[in-house]
C-alpha positions as CSV (number, residue, x, y, z in Angstrom):
1,M,12.9,-50.0,-11.0
2,T,16.3,-51.2,-10.0
3,D,19.7,-49.5,-10.0
4,T,20.6,-51.4,-13.1
5,D,17.7,-49.9,-15.1
6,W,19.7,-46.7,-15.6
7,N,23.3,-46.5,-16.6
8,D,24.0,-43.2,-15.0
9,D,22.3,-40.2,-13.3
10,G,22.4,-38.3,-16.6
11,Q,20.0,-40.7,-18.3
12,L,17.6,-40.5,-15.3
13,L,17.7,-36.7,-15.3
14,E,17.1,-36.6,-19.0
15,A,14.1,-38.9,-18.7
16,L,12.6,-36.8,-15.9
17,R,13.2,-33.6,-17.9
18,D,11.5,-35.1,-20.9
19,T,8.5,-36.0,-18.8
20,L,8.2,-32.6,-17.2
21,T,8.6,-30.7,-20.5
22,A,6.3,-32.8,-22.7
23,D,3.5,-30.8,-24.1
24,Q,0.5,-32.8,-23.0
25,D,-3.1,-31.6,-23.1
26,M,-5.1,-32.7,-20.1
27,P,-8.4,-34.4,-21.2
28,R,-11.4,-32.2,-20.4
29,A,-13.2,-35.2,-18.8
30,F,-10.2,-35.7,-16.4
31,V,-10.3,-32.0,-15.4
32,D,-14.1,-32.1,-14.8
33,A,-13.8,-35.3,-12.7
34,G,-11.1,-33.7,-10.6
35,K,-13.2,-30.6,-9.9
36,A,-16.2,-32.8,-9.1
37,A,-14.2,-34.8,-6.6
38,F,-12.9,-31.6,-5.0
39,A,-16.5,-30.4,-4.5
40,W,-17.1,-33.5,-2.3
41,R,-14.5,-32.3,0.3
42,T,-17.3,-30.5,2.2
43,I,-19.7,-33.5,2.2
44,D,-19.4,-33.8,6.0
45,A,-19.9,-30.0,6.5
46,E,-22.8,-28.8,8.5
47,L,-25.2,-27.1,6.2
48,A,-26.2,-23.6,7.2
49,A,-29.6,-22.5,5.8
50,L,-30.5,-18.9,5.0
51,T,-32.8,-17.7,7.8
52,Y,-32.8,-14.0,7.1
53,D,-32.1,-11.8,4.0
54,S,-32.8,-8.1,4.2
55,A,-33.5,-8.2,0.5
56,W,-36.8,-10.0,1.4
57,E,-37.9,-6.7,2.9
58,S,-37.1,-4.8,-0.3
59,L,-39.8,-6.7,-2.1
60,E,-42.2,-3.9,-0.9
61,P,-42.0,-0.5,-2.7
62,A,-39.1,1.5,-1.3
63,P,-39.4,5.1,-0.5
64,V,-37.6,7.5,-2.8
65,R,-34.1,8.4,-1.5
66,S,-32.0,11.5,-2.1
67,A,-28.5,11.2,-3.6
68,A,-27.1,12.3,-0.2
69,E,-28.5,9.2,1.6
70,S,-26.2,6.2,1.8
71,A,-27.0,3.0,0.0
72,T,-28.8,0.2,1.8
73,L,-26.7,-2.6,3.0
74,R,-27.7,-6.2,2.6
75,A,-27.8,-8.3,5.7
76,L,-27.9,-12.1,5.7
77,T,-28.1,-14.7,8.5
78,F,-27.3,-18.4,8.0
79,A,-27.9,-20.9,10.7
80,S,-27.1,-24.5,11.4
81,E,-27.3,-26.6,14.5
82,G,-25.5,-24.6,17.1
83,W,-23.9,-22.1,14.7
84,R,-25.0,-18.8,13.1
85,I,-23.2,-16.7,10.5
86,E,-24.2,-13.1,10.4
87,L,-23.2,-11.2,7.2
88,E,-23.4,-7.6,5.9
89,L,-22.6,-7.0,2.2
90,T,-21.2,-3.6,1.6
91,P,-19.8,-2.1,-1.6
92,D,-16.3,-2.6,-0.2
93,G,-16.4,-6.0,1.4
94,L,-18.4,-8.7,3.2
95,L,-18.4,-8.2,7.0
96,G,-19.3,-11.1,9.1
97,Q,-19.4,-12.7,12.5
98,L,-19.6,-16.3,13.6
99,D,-21.8,-17.1,16.6
100,P,-20.7,-18.5,19.0
101,P,-17.4,-16.7,18.5
102,A,-14.6,-18.9,17.3
103,A,-11.3,-18.3,15.5
104,G,-10.9,-20.0,12.2
105,E,-11.0,-19.5,8.4
106,I,-13.7,-18.4,6.0
107,V,-13.6,-19.0,2.2
108,A,-16.0,-17.6,-0.4
109,R,-16.1,-20.0,-3.3
110,T,-17.9,-21.3,-6.4
111,D,-18.0,-24.9,-7.3
112,A,-14.7,-24.6,-9.0
113,D,-12.9,-21.5,-7.7
114,V,-11.8,-19.8,-4.4
115,L,-13.0,-16.2,-4.7
116,A,-11.7,-14.8,-1.3
117,T,-10.3,-16.1,1.9
118,A,-10.0,-14.5,5.4
119,R,-9.1,-15.3,8.9
120,I,-11.8,-15.3,11.6
121,D,-10.6,-13.6,14.8
122,E,-11.1,-15.0,18.3
123,L,-14.3,-12.8,18.6
124,G,-15.7,-14.5,15.5
125,F,-15.3,-11.4,13.2
126,F,-14.1,-11.5,9.6
127,V,-13.9,-9.3,6.5
128,L,-13.8,-10.8,3.0
129,K,-12.7,-8.5,0.1
130,P,-13.7,-8.0,-2.6
131,V,-17.3,-8.9,-2.5
132,P,-17.8,-11.7,-5.1
133,K,-19.7,-10.6,-8.2
134,V,-20.9,-14.2,-9.0
135,P,-23.0,-16.6,-6.9
136,Y,-20.9,-18.1,-4.1
137,R,-21.0,-20.2,-0.9
138,L,-19.1,-19.6,2.3
139,V,-17.1,-22.4,3.9
140,C,-16.4,-21.6,7.5
141,T,-13.9,-23.7,9.3
142,P,-13.5,-22.9,13.0
143,D,-10.2,-24.0,14.6
144,D,-12.2,-26.1,17.1
145,G,-15.5,-27.0,15.5
146,P,-17.2,-28.5,12.5
147,T,-16.9,-27.1,8.9
148,I,-20.0,-25.1,8.1
149,L,-21.2,-24.6,4.5
150,T,-23.8,-21.9,3.7
151,G,-26.4,-21.9,1.0
152,W,-25.7,-19.9,-2.1
153,V,-25.4,-16.1,-2.0
154,T,-26.3,-14.2,-5.1
155,P,-25.0,-10.7,-5.5
């Protein structure tokens, strides 16, 4: 576009305004393709496999508990080469620690949505609230280290 394509700034602003206010539906295939491309952003992440789930122990018949006893917490451990993510799912939040300790960021997400984000402190501790109610994965990004992607966690 050259300076002579527009007679004045008013015409340019009007064309921009028309473009921004036009009622245009985004094709569903275009939205799906964008979401699929976004899912590939963790293709280079280290995959952390589930190595422990306290729910495995609950496959045996549990003793009867009184109403005064506290609910059982669920503990999970994910491990990849050189990294471990320890988790405890409580009714109020997801408590976790990265081992070896490193500061960074942790995100709970589905394929399409971010459910919760938290900062990991220098000791490797983090708290995600609220606990997601749908299946999710954790994407852990230490400040100085590889991105780590866990397997799926089901509530």
